[in-house]
C-alpha positions as CSV (number, residue, x, y, z in Angstrom):
1,M,-2.6,94.4,100.1
2,A,-4.2,91.1,99.1
3,K,-6.8,89.5,101.3
4,D,-4.9,86.1,101.2
5,S,-1.5,87.6,102.2
6,A,0.0,86.3,105.4
7,I,-0.7,88.1,108.7
8,R,2.0,88.4,111.3
9,P,0.6,87.2,114.6
10,E,0.6,89.6,117.5
11,A,2.6,87.0,119.5
12,H,5.5,87.4,117.0
13,E,5.3,91.2,117.4
14,T,5.4,90.9,121.2
15,D,8.4,88.5,121.1
16,T,10.3,90.8,118.7
17,A,9.6,93.8,121.1
18,A,10.9,91.7,124.0
19,R,14.1,90.8,122.1
20,R,14.7,94.5,121.5
21,I,14.0,95.5,125.1
22,V,16.1,92.8,127.0
23,P,19.5,94.0,125.7
24,L,18.7,97.6,126.6
25,L,18.5,96.6,130.3
26,M,21.8,94.7,130.4
27,P,25.0,96.1,131.9
28,R,27.2,97.8,129.3
29,S,29.9,95.2,130.0
30,W,27.6,92.4,128.6
31,E,27.8,91.6,124.9
32,H,24.7,90.0,123.3
33,R,24.3,88.0,120.1
34,E,21.3,86.6,118.4
35,P,21.9,83.2,116.8
36,G,21.5,82.9,113.0
37,G,19.5,80.1,111.5
38,R,17.4,77.8,113.7
39,D,17.9,78.4,117.3
40,Y,16.0,75.5,119.0
41,G,15.1,77.7,121.9
42,I,18.1,79.9,122.3
43,D,17.1,83.5,121.4
44,M,20.2,85.2,122.7
45,Q,23.7,84.5,123.9
46,V,25.3,86.9,126.3
47,E,29.1,87.1,126.9
48,L,30.2,88.7,130.2
49,F,33.1,91.0,130.5
50,R,34.7,92.5,133.6
51,A,36.8,95.7,133.4
52,G,36.8,95.4,129.6
53,R,38.2,91.8,129.6
54,P,36.4,88.6,128.7
55,T,35.5,86.4,131.6
56,G,34.7,83.3,129.6
57,D,31.3,83.3,131.2
58,T,28.2,83.2,129.0
59,L,24.4,83.1,129.5
60,L,21.8,81.6,127.2
61,F,18.4,83.3,127.0
62,Q,15.0,82.0,125.8
63,I,13.0,85.2,125.6
64,K,9.2,85.4,126.0
65,G,7.4,88.6,125.6
66,T,4.0,89.4,127.2
67,T,1.6,92.2,126.8
68,K,0.0,91.5,130.2
69,P,1.3,93.4,133.3
70,I,3.1,91.4,135.9
71,D,2.1,91.8,139.5
72,E,5.2,91.2,141.5
73,S,3.2,90.2,144.6
74,E,1.8,87.2,142.8
75,A,3.1,84.1,141.1
76,I,4.2,84.7,137.5
77,P,2.4,82.1,135.3
78,F,4.3,80.7,132.4
79,D,4.1,77.7,130.1
80,L,7.2,75.8,129.3
81,P,7.4,72.4,127.5
82,V,9.3,69.7,129.3
83,S,11.4,69.4,126.2
84,T,12.8,72.9,126.8
85,L,13.8,71.9,130.3
86,R,15.5,68.8,129.0
87,Y,17.2,70.9,126.3
88,S,18.5,73.4,128.8
89,E,20.2,70.5,130.8
90,L,22.5,69.9,127.8
91,F,24.4,73.1,128.4
92,S,27.0,74.0,131.0
93,A,26.2,77.8,130.6
94,P,23.2,79.1,132.6
95,F,20.1,78.8,130.4
96,L,17.6,81.5,131.4
97,L,13.9,81.8,130.6
98,V,13.4,85.5,130.3
99,L,10.0,87.0,130.6
100,C,9.6,90.6,129.4
101,P,6.4,92.6,129.9
102,V,6.7,94.8,126.8
103,N,4.2,97.4,127.9
104,A,5.8,98.0,131.3
105,E,7.2,101.4,132.2
106,P,9.9,101.5,133.1
107,H,11.0,98.5,131.1
108,C,12.0,95.4,133.0
109,W,12.5,91.6,132.6
110,Y,12.3,88.6,134.9
111,F,14.2,85.4,134.6
112,L,14.2,81.8,135.7
113,W,17.4,79.8,135.6
114,L,16.1,76.6,133.9
115,Q,18.8,74.2,135.0
116,E,18.4,75.2,138.6
117,F,14.6,75.0,138.3
118,T,14.9,71.5,137.0
119,A,17.4,70.6,139.7
120,L,14.8,71.5,142.3
121,G,12.6,68.8,140.8
122,A,9.9,71.4,140.1
123,T,7.0,69.8,138.2
124,S,4.5,72.6,138.7
125,S,4.4,76.4,139.1
126,L,6.5,77.9,141.8
127,S,5.2,80.8,143.9
128,R,6.7,84.3,143.2
129,S,8.6,84.1,146.6
130,Q,10.0,80.7,145.7
131,V,11.2,82.0,142.3
132,E,12.8,85.1,143.9
133,H,14.4,83.0,146.6
134,A,15.9,80.5,144.2
135,F,16.6,82.6,141.2
136,G,16.7,86.3,142.1
137,G,13.5,87.2,140.3
138,R,13.7,90.5,138.6
139,L,16.9,91.9,137.0
């Protein structure tokens, strides 16, 4: 391997691992798709089915992986550009920020419904209990 060849950042490996874990934890009745081309923040689209029939309901995920353990008794820190919040408001489908601790056993992920978060007028971090109360916390 040449010294000057590109190196894949660990953050990219972590996000790839998260994108592989998240669908494994979804109900079997959910169908997931990853967009081709530029995604502008949408890493996955999920279509919901009930009793084998489409519901017409979809979810949009922006997936962030982390190698750090998450302590459920504390606030979960995350960085999110205001532009992502504004982008999420363009959609009628729920747009979820999904945080996946890739080293957790058993695997899990947490979510924040971005449009609802924005509707609350949140301008700073919410406590863990506020997130769970408003958004359900862990799936």
